[in-house]
Residue frames as a rotation matrix with the C-alpha (Angstrom) as fourth column:
MET 1
0.586 0.810 0.010 0.00
0.810 -0.587 0.005 0.01
0.009 0.005 -1.000 -0.01
THR 2
-0.242 -0.811 0.533 1.93
0.795 -0.480 -0.370 2.99
0.556 0.335 0.761 -1.31
ASN 3
-0.276 0.187 0.943 -0.15
-0.282 -0.953 0.107 5.58
0.919 -0.237 0.316 0.55
GLY 4
0.575 0.455 -0.680 -0.35
0.427 0.542 0.724 3.53
0.698 -0.706 0.117 3.71
PRO 5
0.892 -0.228 0.391 0.99
-0.445 -0.596 0.668 4.53
0.081 -0.770 -0.633 7.13
LYS 6
0.116 -0.929 -0.352 4.66
-0.207 0.324 -0.923 4.07
0.971 0.180 -0.155 7.92
ALA 7
-0.925 -0.376 -0.052 4.21
-0.006 0.150 -0.989 4.25
0.380 -0.914 -0.141 11.70
ILE 8
0.115 0.993 0.012 1.20
-0.132 0.003 0.991 3.19
0.985 -0.115 0.131 13.74
GLY 9
-0.824 -0.245 0.511 0.31
-0.520 -0.032 -0.853 3.24
0.225 -0.969 -0.101 17.41
ILE 10
-0.122 0.799 -0.588 -2.03
0.034 0.596 0.803 0.79
0.992 0.078 -0.100 19.12
ILE 11
-0.513 0.138 0.847 -3.84
-0.854 -0.188 -0.486 1.15
0.092 -0.972 0.214 22.44
MET 12
-0.575 0.235 -0.784 -4.61
-0.116 0.925 0.362 -2.52
0.810 0.299 -0.504 23.07
ASP 13
-0.683 0.422 0.596 -7.67
-0.722 -0.270 -0.637 -2.28
-0.107 -0.866 0.489 25.31
GLY 14
0.224 0.942 -0.248 -10.27
-0.922 0.288 0.260 -4.84
0.317 0.171 0.933 26.27
ASN 15
-0.571 -0.538 -0.620 -8.32
-0.349 0.843 -0.410 -7.80
0.743 -0.018 -0.669 27.66
ARG 16
-0.961 0.189 0.199 -10.17
-0.143 0.275 -0.951 -7.92
-0.235 -0.943 -0.237 30.96
ARG 17
-0.122 0.981 -0.151 -13.61
-0.800 -0.187 -0.570 -7.42
-0.587 0.051 0.808 29.39
TRP 18
-0.055 0.012 -0.998 -12.83
-0.825 0.562 0.052 -10.10
0.562 0.827 -0.021 26.83
ALA 19
-0.867 -0.323 -0.378 -12.10
-0.058 0.820 -0.569 -12.55
0.494 -0.471 -0.730 29.64
LYS 20
-0.777 0.603 0.179 -15.14
-0.326 -0.144 -0.934 -11.49
-0.538 -0.784 0.309 31.66
ALA 21
-0.013 0.802 -0.597 -17.46
-0.989 -0.100 -0.113 -12.01
-0.150 0.588 0.795 28.69
ARG 22
0.042 -0.075 -0.996 -16.19
-0.498 0.863 -0.086 -15.59
0.866 0.500 -0.001 28.48
ARG 23
0.881 0.329 0.340 -16.37
-0.427 0.244 0.871 -16.14
0.204 -0.912 0.356 32.23
LEU 24
0.433 -0.840 -0.328 -12.62
0.616 0.541 -0.572 -16.57
0.658 0.045 0.752 32.34
PRO 25
0.381 -0.401 -0.833 -10.17
0.766 -0.367 0.527 -15.18
-0.517 -0.839 0.167 34.91
THR 26
0.892 -0.060 -0.448 -8.91
-0.192 -0.948 -0.255 -11.69
-0.410 0.313 -0.857 34.11
PHE 27
0.000 -0.998 0.057 -5.43
-0.426 0.051 0.903 -13.09
-0.905 -0.024 -0.425 33.71
GLU 28
-0.056 0.038 0.998 -6.57
0.676 0.737 0.010 -15.19
-0.735 0.675 -0.067 30.74
GLY 29
0.884 0.436 0.172 -7.45
0.426 -0.596 -0.681 -12.01
-0.194 0.675 -0.712 28.87
HIS 30
0.587 -0.748 -0.310 -4.00
-0.636 -0.663 0.395 -10.55
-0.501 -0.034 -0.865 29.42
ALA 31
-0.230 -0.695 0.681 -2.33
-0.065 0.709 0.702 -13.80
-0.971 0.117 -0.209 28.32
LYS 32
0.281 0.428 0.859 -4.41
0.825 0.349 -0.444 -13.91
-0.490 0.833 -0.255 25.16
GLY 33
0.968 0.203 -0.148 -3.82
0.122 -0.894 -0.432 -10.24
-0.220 0.400 -0.890 24.42
ILE 34
0.349 -0.911 -0.220 -0.05
-0.525 -0.384 0.760 -10.23
-0.777 -0.149 -0.612 24.75
GLN 35
-0.219 -0.398 0.891 0.26
0.416 0.788 0.454 -13.01
-0.882 0.470 -0.007 22.20
LYS 36
0.688 0.610 0.393 -1.43
0.631 -0.236 -0.739 -10.74
-0.358 0.757 -0.547 19.67
ILE 37
0.549 -0.499 -0.671 1.55
-0.291 -0.866 0.406 -8.36
-0.783 -0.027 -0.621 19.56
VAL 38
-0.532 -0.806 0.258 3.72
-0.065 0.343 0.937 -10.53
-0.844 0.482 -0.235 17.31
ASP 39
-0.097 0.605 0.790 0.77
0.894 0.403 -0.198 -11.18
-0.438 0.687 -0.580 14.99
VAL 40
0.836 0.490 -0.246 0.06
0.368 -0.834 -0.411 -7.47
-0.406 0.254 -0.878 14.55
MET 41
0.132 -0.873 -0.470 3.72
-0.428 -0.478 0.767 -6.70
-0.894 0.100 -0.436 13.96
ASN 42
-0.633 -0.354 0.688 3.75
0.375 0.638 0.673 -9.31
-0.677 0.684 -0.271 11.18
TRP 43
0.255 0.829 0.499 0.54
0.913 -0.036 -0.406 -7.98
-0.319 0.559 -0.766 9.63
ALA 44
0.791 0.017 -0.612 1.86
0.000 -1.000 -0.027 -4.45
-0.612 0.021 -0.791 9.70
GLN 45
-0.216 -0.973 -0.081 5.25
-0.183 -0.041 0.982 -5.35
-0.959 0.227 -0.169 8.22
VAL 46
-0.499 0.018 0.867 3.75
0.732 0.544 0.410 -6.92
-0.464 0.839 -0.284 5.11
ARG 47
0.574 0.756 0.315 1.79
0.818 -0.511 -0.264 -3.71
-0.039 0.409 -0.912 4.57
GLY 48
0.130 -0.648 0.751 4.88
0.571 -0.570 -0.591 -1.53
0.810 0.506 0.296 4.56
VAL 49
0.913 0.177 0.368 4.73
-0.188 -0.618 0.763 -0.32
0.362 -0.766 -0.531 8.16
VAL 50
0.072 -0.982 -0.177 8.19
0.109 0.184 -0.977 0.27
0.991 0.051 0.120 9.57
GLN 51
-0.910 -0.356 0.212 7.27
-0.147 -0.201 -0.969 1.12
0.387 -0.913 0.130 13.18
VAL 52
0.163 0.949 -0.271 4.57
0.200 0.237 0.951 -0.22
0.966 -0.209 -0.151 15.50
THR 53
-0.792 -0.368 0.487 4.15
-0.356 -0.371 -0.858 1.33
0.497 -0.853 0.163 18.95
ILE 54
-0.035 0.758 -0.651 2.13
0.378 0.613 0.694 -0.73
0.925 -0.221 -0.308 21.43
TYR 55
-0.173 0.091 0.981 0.68
-0.804 -0.588 -0.088 0.77
0.568 -0.804 0.175 24.63
ALA 56
-0.206 -0.037 -0.978 1.40
0.109 0.992 -0.061 -2.22
0.972 -0.119 -0.201 26.85
PHE 57
0.139 0.155 -0.978 1.48
0.968 0.186 0.168 -0.87
0.208 -0.970 -0.125 30.40
SER 58
0.349 0.076 0.934 0.78
0.161 -0.987 0.020 2.68
0.923 0.143 -0.356 31.58
THR 59
-0.747 -0.599 0.288 2.13
-0.114 -0.311 -0.944 4.52
0.655 -0.738 0.165 34.57
GLU 60
-0.163 0.801 0.576 -1.43
-0.962 -0.259 0.088 4.38
0.220 -0.539 0.813 35.97
ASN 61
0.461 0.383 -0.800 -1.47
-0.351 0.907 0.232 0.60
0.815 0.174 0.553 35.67
TRP 62
-0.628 -0.732 -0.265 0.90
0.033 0.315 -0.948 0.37
0.778 -0.604 -0.174 38.62
ASN 63
-0.647 0.449 0.616 -2.17
-0.762 -0.407 -0.503 1.24
0.025 -0.795 0.606 40.75
ARG 64
0.257 0.736 -0.627 -3.90
-0.597 0.631 0.496 -2.00
0.760 0.247 0.601 39.90
SER 65
0.915 0.148 0.376 -4.02
-0.397 0.493 0.774 -4.83
-0.071 -0.857 0.510 42.43
PRO 66
0.019 -0.982 0.187 -0.61
-0.874 0.075 0.481 -6.26
-0.486 -0.172 -0.857 43.41
GLU 67
0.004 0.052 0.999 -1.74
0.102 0.993 -0.052 -9.65
-0.995 0.102 -0.001 42.13
GLU 68
0.861 0.381 0.337 -2.56
0.365 0.001 -0.931 -8.32
-0.355 0.925 -0.138 38.68
VAL 69
0.709 -0.666 -0.231 0.60
-0.705 -0.673 -0.224 -6.22
-0.006 0.322 -0.947 38.41
SER 70
-0.095 -0.767 0.635 2.71
-0.636 0.537 0.554 -9.18
-0.766 -0.351 -0.539 39.50
TYR 71
0.296 0.292 0.909 1.07
0.407 0.823 -0.397 -11.39
-0.864 0.487 0.125 36.91
LEU 72
0.993 0.116 -0.020 1.59
0.040 -0.486 -0.873 -8.80
-0.111 0.866 -0.487 34.18
MET 73
0.343 -0.938 -0.051 5.27
-0.902 -0.344 0.260 -8.47
-0.261 -0.044 -0.964 35.01
GLU 74
-0.201 -0.364 0.910 5.65
-0.189 0.925 0.329 -12.24
-0.961 -0.106 -0.254 34.86
LEU 75
0.611 0.559 0.561 3.73
0.454 0.334 -0.826 -12.26
-0.649 0.759 -0.050 31.55
PHE 76
0.881 -0.339 -0.330 5.95
-0.469 -0.711 -0.524 -9.61
-0.057 0.616 -0.785 29.99
GLY 77
-0.035 -0.958 0.285 9.11
-0.841 0.183 0.510 -11.44
-0.541 -0.221 -0.812 31.06
LYS 78
-0.101 0.075 0.992 7.85
0.156 0.986 -0.058 -14.73
-0.983 0.149 -0.111 29.68
PHE 79
0.850 0.515 0.111 6.68
0.205 -0.129 -0.970 -13.18
-0.485 0.848 -0.216 26.42
PHE 80
0.680 -0.630 -0.375 10.03
-0.733 -0.575 -0.363 -11.65
0.013 0.522 -0.853 25.55
ALA 81
-0.237 -0.726 0.646 11.93
-0.632 0.620 0.465 -14.75
-0.738 -0.298 -0.605 26.64
GLU 82
0.088 0.377 0.922 9.79
0.353 0.854 -0.383 -16.82
-0.932 0.359 -0.058 24.26
HIS 83
0.816 0.408 0.409 9.73
0.515 -0.191 -0.836 -14.41
-0.263 0.893 -0.366 21.30
LEU 84
0.452 -0.699 -0.554 13.15
-0.325 -0.708 0.627 -12.76
-0.831 -0.103 -0.547 21.47
SER 85
-0.530 -0.704 0.473 14.73
0.148 0.472 0.869 -15.12
-0.835 0.531 -0.146 18.95
GLU 86
0.042 0.656 0.754 11.74
0.944 0.220 -0.245 -14.88
-0.326 0.722 -0.610 16.59
LEU 87
0.889 0.305 -0.341 11.77
0.231 -0.943 -0.241 -11.09
-0.395 0.136 -0.908 16.63
SER 88
0.120 -0.946 -0.300 15.52
-0.375 -0.323 0.869 -11.02
-0.919 0.008 -0.394 16.13
GLU 89
-0.512 -0.301 0.804 15.35
0.482 0.675 0.559 -13.46
-0.711 0.674 -0.201 13.22
LYS 90
0.378 0.747 0.547 12.66
0.910 -0.193 -0.366 -11.31
-0.168 0.636 -0.753 11.56
GLY 91
-0.484 -0.681 0.549 14.98
0.747 -0.649 -0.147 -8.32
0.456 0.339 0.823 11.79
VAL 92
0.552 0.755 0.355 12.74
0.383 -0.607 0.696 -6.49
0.741 -0.248 -0.624 14.26
CYS 93
-0.683 -0.712 0.163 14.36
0.230 -0.421 -0.877 -3.90
0.693 -0.562 0.451 16.52
VAL 94
0.343 0.806 -0.482 12.60
0.754 0.069 0.653 -3.71
0.560 -0.588 -0.584 19.90
ARG 95
-0.731 -0.528 0.433 12.64
0.169 -0.754 -0.635 -0.51
0.662 -0.391 0.640 21.87
PHE 96
0.023 0.708 -0.706 10.95
0.976 0.139 0.170 0.30
0.218 -0.693 -0.687 25.18
ILE 97
-0.537 -0.110 0.836 9.72
0.031 -0.993 -0.110 3.78
0.843 -0.033 0.537 26.12
GLY 98
0.645 0.764 0.013 8.62
0.047 -0.057 0.997 4.73
0.762 -0.643 -0.073 29.62
ASP 99
0.138 -0.560 0.817 9.91
-0.928 -0.360 -0.090 4.94
0.345 -0.746 -0.570 33.17
ARG 100
0.371 -0.009 -0.929 11.35
-0.100 0.994 -0.050 1.46
0.923 0.111 0.367 33.51
THR 101
-0.704 -0.675 0.222 12.90
-0.277 -0.027 -0.960 2.31
0.654 -0.737 -0.168 36.88
LEU 102
-0.131 0.754 0.644 9.46
-0.991 -0.113 -0.071 1.63
0.019 -0.647 0.762 38.39
ALA 103
0.649 0.375 -0.662 9.66
-0.493 0.870 0.010 -2.03
0.580 0.319 0.750 37.32
PRO 104
0.856 -0.381 0.348 11.28
-0.073 0.579 0.812 -4.86
-0.511 -0.721 0.468 39.29
GLU 105
0.079 -0.943 -0.322 14.99
-0.729 -0.276 0.627 -5.25
-0.680 0.185 -0.710 38.60
ASP 106
-0.460 -0.255 0.850 14.59
0.242 0.885 0.397 -8.59
-0.854 0.389 -0.346 36.85
ILE 107
0.547 0.703 0.454 12.11
0.689 -0.069 -0.721 -7.03
-0.476 0.707 -0.523 34.41
GLN 108
0.724 -0.379 -0.576 14.45
-0.462 -0.887 0.002 -4.09
-0.511 0.265 -0.818 33.81
GLU 109
-0.332 -0.909 0.252 17.16
-0.417 0.381 0.825 -6.59
-0.846 0.169 -0.505 32.89
ILE 110
-0.124 0.376 0.918 14.84
0.689 0.699 -0.193 -8.38
-0.714 0.609 -0.345 30.46
LEU 111
0.869 0.471 -0.150 13.97
0.259 -0.693 -0.672 -5.07
-0.421 0.545 -0.725 28.78
LYS 112
0.370 -0.835 -0.408 17.65
-0.688 -0.542 0.484 -4.17
-0.625 0.102 -0.774 28.50
GLU 113
-0.475 -0.553 0.685 18.60
-0.029 0.787 0.616 -7.59
-0.880 0.272 -0.390 27.12
THR 114
0.295 0.691 0.660 15.76
0.723 0.290 -0.627 -7.47
-0.625 0.662 -0.415 24.56
GLU 115
0.908 0.029 -0.418 16.87
-0.176 -0.879 -0.443 -4.08
-0.380 0.476 -0.793 23.29
GLU 116
0.040 -0.995 -0.092 20.50
-0.699 -0.094 0.709 -5.12
-0.714 0.036 -0.699 23.10
LYS 117
-0.486 -0.273 0.830 19.86
0.163 0.905 0.393 -8.37
-0.859 0.326 -0.395 21.25
THR 118
0.289 0.648 0.704 17.54
0.872 0.126 -0.474 -6.80
-0.396 0.751 -0.529 18.68
ALA 119
0.252 -0.193 -0.948 19.42
0.048 -0.976 0.211 -3.52
-0.967 -0.099 -0.236 18.23
GLY 120
-0.740 -0.656 -0.149 20.69
-0.142 -0.064 0.988 -4.55
-0.657 0.752 -0.046 14.80
GLY 121
-0.193 0.742 0.642 17.23
0.758 0.529 -0.383 -5.18
-0.623 0.412 -0.665 13.37
THR 122
-0.858 -0.194 -0.476 16.53
-0.124 -0.820 0.559 -3.31
-0.498 0.539 0.679 10.13
LYS 123
-0.810 0.572 0.132 13.19
0.426 0.416 0.803 -4.78
0.404 0.707 -0.581 9.05
GLY 124
0.205 0.899 0.386 11.01
0.133 -0.416 0.900 -2.75
0.970 -0.134 -0.205 11.39
THR 125
-0.850 -0.454 0.266 10.82
-0.157 -0.264 -0.952 -1.34
0.502 -0.851 0.153 14.91
LEU 126
0.163 0.859 -0.486 8.52
0.522 0.343 0.781 -2.60
0.837 -0.381 -0.393 17.62
VAL 127
-0.678 -0.343 0.650 8.15
-0.263 -0.712 -0.650 0.07
0.686 -0.612 0.393 20.28
ILE 128
-0.042 0.634 -0.772 6.70
0.736 0.543 0.406 -1.07
0.676 -0.551 -0.489 23.60
ALA 129
-0.179 0.086 0.980 5.26
-0.475 -0.880 -0.010 1.71
0.862 -0.467 0.198 25.74
PHE 130
0.184 0.118 -0.976 5.93
0.610 0.765 0.208 0.13
0.771 -0.634 0.069 29.12
SER 131
0.028 -0.059 -0.998 5.40
0.916 -0.397 0.049 2.05
-0.399 -0.916 0.043 32.38
TYR 132
-0.791 -0.330 0.515 4.56
0.577 -0.682 0.449 4.87
0.204 0.652 0.730 30.00
GLY 133
0.313 0.860 -0.404 2.51
0.815 -0.461 -0.350 8.03
-0.488 -0.220 -0.845 30.40
GLY 134
0.244 -0.192 0.951 2.52
0.801 -0.513 -0.309 10.98
0.547 0.837 0.028 28.08
ARG 135
0.868 0.111 0.485 2.46
-0.126 -0.894 0.430 13.59
0.481 -0.434 -0.762 30.82
PRO 136
0.749 -0.659 0.069 5.31
0.082 0.195 0.977 11.97
-0.658 -0.726 0.200 32.80
GLU 137
0.221 -0.685 0.694 7.30
0.963 0.265 -0.045 11.82
-0.153 0.678 0.719 29.52
ILE 138
0.451 0.011 0.892 6.84
0.431 -0.878 -0.207 15.54
0.781 0.478 -0.401 28.89
LEU 139
0.951 -0.092 0.295 7.68
-0.298 -0.516 0.803 16.42
0.079 -0.852 -0.518 32.52
ALA 140
0.587 -0.782 0.209 10.78
0.499 0.552 0.668 14.22
-0.638 -0.288 0.714 32.37
ALA 141
0.187 -0.484 0.855 11.91
0.928 -0.198 -0.315 16.03
0.321 0.852 0.412 29.21
VAL 142
0.689 0.139 0.711 11.33
0.023 -0.985 0.171 19.44
0.725 -0.101 -0.682 30.78
ASN 143
0.932 -0.326 0.158 13.24
-0.182 -0.045 0.982 18.50
-0.313 -0.944 -0.101 33.94
GLU 144
0.400 -0.820 0.410 16.12
0.824 0.517 0.230 17.08
-0.400 0.246 0.883 31.92
LEU 145
0.212 -0.276 0.938 16.41
0.697 -0.629 -0.343 20.31
0.685 0.727 0.059 29.94
LEU 146
0.847 0.130 0.515 16.19
-0.218 -0.799 0.561 22.42
0.484 -0.588 -0.648 33.11
GLU 147
0.810 -0.584 0.046 18.93
0.242 0.406 0.881 20.36
-0.534 -0.703 0.470 34.74
LYS 148
0.094 -0.777 0.622 21.11
0.993 0.115 -0.006 21.17
-0.067 0.619 0.783 31.74
GLY 149
-0.433 -0.265 -0.862 20.46
0.441 -0.896 0.054 24.86
-0.786 -0.356 0.504 32.38
ARG 150
-0.810 0.168 0.562 18.36
0.521 -0.231 0.821 25.36
0.268 0.958 0.100 29.27
GLN 151
-0.571 0.636 -0.520 15.76
0.069 -0.594 -0.802 28.14
-0.818 -0.493 0.295 29.29
ASN 152
0.327 0.635 -0.700 14.76
-0.747 -0.280 -0.603 28.28
-0.579 0.720 0.383 25.63
VAL 153
-0.554 -0.472 0.686 14.67
0.000 0.824 0.567 25.24
-0.832 0.315 -0.456 23.39
THR 154
-0.549 0.368 -0.751 13.55
-0.833 -0.165 0.528 24.45
0.070 0.915 0.398 19.85
LYS 155
0.576 0.818 0.018 10.95
-0.813 0.574 -0.094 21.87
-0.087 0.039 0.995 18.94
GLU 156
0.505 -0.457 -0.732 13.74
-0.251 0.733 -0.632 19.57
0.825 0.503 0.256 17.73
GLU 157
-0.586 -0.776 0.231 15.72
-0.410 0.038 -0.911 19.91
0.699 -0.629 -0.340 20.96
PHE 158
-0.183 0.607 0.774 12.64
-0.953 0.083 -0.290 19.20
-0.241 -0.790 0.563 23.07
GLU 159
0.761 0.523 -0.384 11.85
-0.618 0.765 -0.182 16.07
0.198 0.376 0.905 21.01
GLU 160
0.028 -0.848 -0.530 15.40
-0.245 0.508 -0.826 14.83
0.969 0.153 -0.194 21.57
ALA 161
-0.744 -0.277 0.608 14.70
-0.624 -0.039 -0.781 14.91
0.240 -0.960 -0.143 25.32
LEU 162
0.295 0.936 0.190 11.53
-0.955 0.292 0.044 12.80
-0.014 -0.195 0.981 24.99
TRP 163
-0.033 -0.261 0.965 11.56
-0.362 0.903 0.232 9.04
-0.932 -0.342 -0.124 25.54
THR 164
0.684 0.398 0.612 10.61
0.391 0.508 -0.768 8.68
-0.616 0.764 0.192 21.87
ALA 165
0.320 -0.629 -0.709 13.71
-0.635 -0.697 0.332 10.47
-0.703 0.344 -0.623 20.61
GLY 166
-0.704 -0.679 -0.207 14.68
-0.569 0.366 0.736 9.14
-0.424 0.636 -0.644 17.21
LEU 167
-0.615 0.564 0.551 11.33
0.562 0.804 -0.196 7.49
-0.554 0.189 -0.811 16.58
LEU 168
-0.826 0.410 0.386 8.61
0.202 -0.424 0.883 8.37
0.525 0.808 0.267 14.07
ASP 169
-0.635 0.756 0.158 5.38
-0.617 -0.374 -0.692 10.06
-0.465 -0.537 0.704 15.10
PRO 170
-0.576 0.457 0.678 2.46
0.449 0.870 -0.205 7.70
-0.684 0.187 -0.706 14.45
ASP 171
-0.948 0.316 -0.040 0.56
-0.186 -0.448 0.875 8.29
0.258 0.837 0.483 11.21
LEU 172
0.077 0.996 -0.036 -2.42
-0.470 0.068 0.880 6.55
0.879 -0.051 0.473 12.75
ILE 173
-0.864 -0.218 0.454 -3.45
-0.503 0.315 -0.805 5.33
0.033 -0.924 -0.382 16.18
ILE 174
-0.151 0.787 -0.598 -5.86
-0.182 0.573 0.799 2.44
0.972 0.230 0.056 16.73
ARG 175
-0.721 0.010 0.693 -7.70
-0.691 0.076 -0.719 1.88
-0.060 -0.997 -0.048 19.98
THR 176
-0.541 0.542 -0.644 -9.55
0.088 0.797 0.597 -1.36
0.837 0.266 -0.479 20.52
GLY 177
-0.758 0.188 -0.625 -12.19
0.645 0.363 -0.673 -2.04
0.100 -0.913 -0.396 23.15
GLY 178
0.109 0.966 0.233 -14.71
0.926 -0.184 0.330 0.70
0.362 0.180 -0.915 22.35
ASP 179
0.424 0.019 -0.905 -13.39
0.589 -0.765 0.260 3.67
-0.688 -0.643 -0.336 24.33
GLN 180
0.521 -0.166 0.837 -12.65
0.736 -0.410 -0.539 6.78
0.432 0.897 -0.091 22.28
ARG 181
0.925 -0.360 0.119 -9.77
-0.373 -0.809 0.453 8.51
-0.067 -0.464 -0.883 24.03
LEU 182
0.412 -0.863 -0.292 -5.98
-0.299 0.175 -0.938 8.40
0.861 0.474 -0.186 24.02
SER 183
0.981 0.108 -0.162 -5.51
0.105 0.409 0.907 7.86
0.164 -0.906 0.390 27.75
ASN 184
0.655 -0.755 -0.031 -2.12
-0.441 -0.415 0.796 9.56
-0.614 -0.508 -0.604 28.09
PHE 185
0.329 -0.513 0.793 -0.69
0.642 0.737 0.210 7.81
-0.692 0.440 0.572 25.00
LEU 186
-0.451 -0.721 0.527 1.82
0.873 -0.235 0.427 9.88
-0.184 0.652 0.735 23.00
PRO 187
0.519 0.742 -0.424 0.15
0.638 -0.666 -0.386 13.33
-0.569 -0.070 -0.819 23.49
TRP 188
0.049 -0.580 -0.813 3.06
-0.343 -0.775 0.531 15.20
-0.938 0.253 -0.237 21.93
GLN 189
-0.817 -0.564 0.116 3.59
-0.150 0.404 0.903 12.76
-0.556 0.720 -0.415 19.08
SER 190
-0.524 0.678 0.515 -0.07
0.774 0.631 -0.043 12.23
-0.354 0.376 -0.856 18.15
VAL 191
-0.362 0.437 -0.823 -1.09
-0.039 -0.889 -0.455 15.79
-0.931 -0.133 0.339 17.30
TYR 192
-0.180 0.317 -0.931 -1.52
-0.950 -0.302 0.081 14.90
-0.256 0.899 0.356 13.59
SER 193
-0.966 -0.116 0.230 -2.23
-0.087 0.988 0.131 11.18
-0.242 0.107 -0.964 13.90
GLU 194
-0.281 0.899 -0.337 -5.36
-0.642 0.084 0.762 9.76
0.713 0.431 0.554 12.28
LEU 195
-0.705 0.080 0.705 -7.49
-0.637 0.368 -0.678 8.13
-0.313 -0.927 -0.209 14.99
PHE 196
-0.259 0.617 -0.743 -9.40
-0.474 0.589 0.654 4.88
0.842 0.521 0.140 14.63
PHE 197
-0.576 0.171 0.799 -11.60
-0.766 0.228 -0.601 3.40
-0.285 -0.959 0.000 17.35
THR 198
-0.387 0.417 -0.823 -13.05
-0.421 0.714 0.560 -0.10
0.821 0.563 -0.101 17.22
GLU 199
0.444 0.643 0.624 -15.45
-0.875 0.160 0.458 -1.98
0.195 -0.749 0.634 19.47
THR 200
0.622 -0.226 -0.750 -13.39
0.004 0.958 -0.286 -5.14
0.783 0.175 0.597 19.00
MET 201
0.885 -0.380 0.269 -11.61
-0.294 -0.007 0.956 -6.29
-0.362 -0.925 -0.118 22.14
TRP 202
0.170 -0.928 -0.332 -7.85
-0.961 -0.231 0.152 -6.55
-0.217 0.293 -0.931 21.71
PRO 203
-0.447 -0.416 0.792 -7.65
-0.308 0.903 0.301 -10.39
-0.840 -0.109 -0.531 21.88
ASP 204
0.258 0.648 0.717 -10.14
0.536 0.521 -0.664 -10.57
-0.804 0.555 -0.212 18.97
PHE 205
0.401 -0.163 -0.901 -8.42
-0.575 -0.811 -0.110 -7.97
-0.713 0.562 -0.419 16.78
SER 206
0.447 -0.118 0.887 -7.78
0.478 0.870 -0.125 -9.51
-0.756 0.480 0.445 13.35
GLU 207
-0.648 -0.752 0.118 -5.82
0.433 -0.237 0.870 -8.99
-0.626 0.615 0.479 10.19
PRO 208
-0.278 0.604 0.747 -8.98
0.889 -0.132 0.438 -8.25
0.363 0.786 -0.501 8.11
GLU 209
0.729 0.562 -0.392 -9.91
0.676 -0.680 0.283 -5.51
-0.108 -0.471 -0.876 10.56
LEU 210
-0.001 -0.817 -0.576 -6.41
0.316 -0.547 0.775 -4.00
-0.949 -0.181 0.259 10.33
GLU 211
-0.733 -0.254 0.632 -6.68
0.656 -0.013 0.755 -4.09
-0.183 0.967 0.176 6.53
LYS 212
0.247 0.905 0.346 -10.08
0.910 -0.339 0.237 -2.32
0.332 0.257 -0.908 6.69
ILE 213
0.652 -0.074 -0.755 -8.56
0.436 -0.778 0.452 0.42
-0.621 -0.624 -0.475 8.85
PHE 214
-0.440 -0.891 -0.110 -5.68
0.336 -0.277 0.900 0.85
-0.833 0.359 0.421 6.43
GLN 215
-0.444 0.366 0.818 -8.12
0.881 0.010 0.474 1.13
0.165 0.931 -0.327 3.54
GLU 216
0.693 0.717 -0.081 -10.01
0.715 -0.667 0.209 3.88
0.096 -0.202 -0.975 5.31
TYR 217
0.271 -0.697 -0.663 -6.73
0.370 -0.561 0.741 5.60
-0.889 -0.446 0.106 6.21
ALA 218
-0.620 -0.569 0.540 -5.86
0.668 -0.022 0.744 5.70
-0.411 0.822 0.394 2.51
THR 219
0.027 0.721 0.692 -9.01
0.883 -0.342 0.322 7.77
0.469 0.603 -0.646 1.82
ARG 220
0.683 0.243 -0.689 -8.25
0.632 -0.669 0.391 10.44
-0.366 -0.703 -0.610 4.40
GLU 221
0.478 -0.512 0.714 -6.60
0.371 -0.619 -0.692 13.72
0.796 0.596 -0.106 3.43
ARG 222
0.435 -0.426 -0.793 -3.80
0.870 -0.028 0.492 14.56
-0.232 -0.904 0.359 5.83
ARG 223
0.662 -0.075 0.745 -3.17
0.367 -0.835 -0.410 18.33
0.653 0.545 -0.526 5.67
HIS 224
-0.089 -0.722 -0.686 -1.15
0.986 0.032 -0.161 18.82
0.138 -0.691 0.709 8.90
GLY 225
0.096 0.225 -0.970 -2.77
0.618 -0.777 -0.119 22.21
-0.780 -0.588 -0.214 9.43
LYS 226
-0.856 -0.499 -0.136 -2.01
0.200 -0.562 0.803 23.47
-0.477 0.660 0.580 5.92
């Protein structure tokens, strides 16, 4: 698709509701949902997308029950342990954005190892927004610049201080699960993103639905304020 997006963002919402609708434990929804990440990366790659940013765990998610947070940390660790070789073989570079210092040390090590082992990937970038919040990101950038004694900065200099430095802004953002808001996801980077909201719960998101979204994206006129 020549006029398709090069970078997309996904707010993968609906895991818990998906499980509840099937009378399954909440954890089953998370387990099903995380496996969808590799599928979506594959679907996007064949359509010419070079960067996929997944909203995996927000700064607010740390406020969930200790049992759920513990399970999610275990799930993330297991996921990357199982798929690291596959992602590396596919030439995918994995990058994490967010305040990873809030995570347990063993998870921090897994994130670091994943980035190091996939750093040479040239077939696409999978960005995982982990312990991420758009407002904390902007505040962190401001404080970093203040610590350097800066008082006036350019747009380019500010973007270099963001966690997403060096990454593309998303051409489109998809949110599954029915809610129509960004929920602190890439507020600086999404100002000209095309937004798509679907009722489909994240574990049920499919390749035909992604294709339908891309087809609609191709009909939109992106003027960027001009």
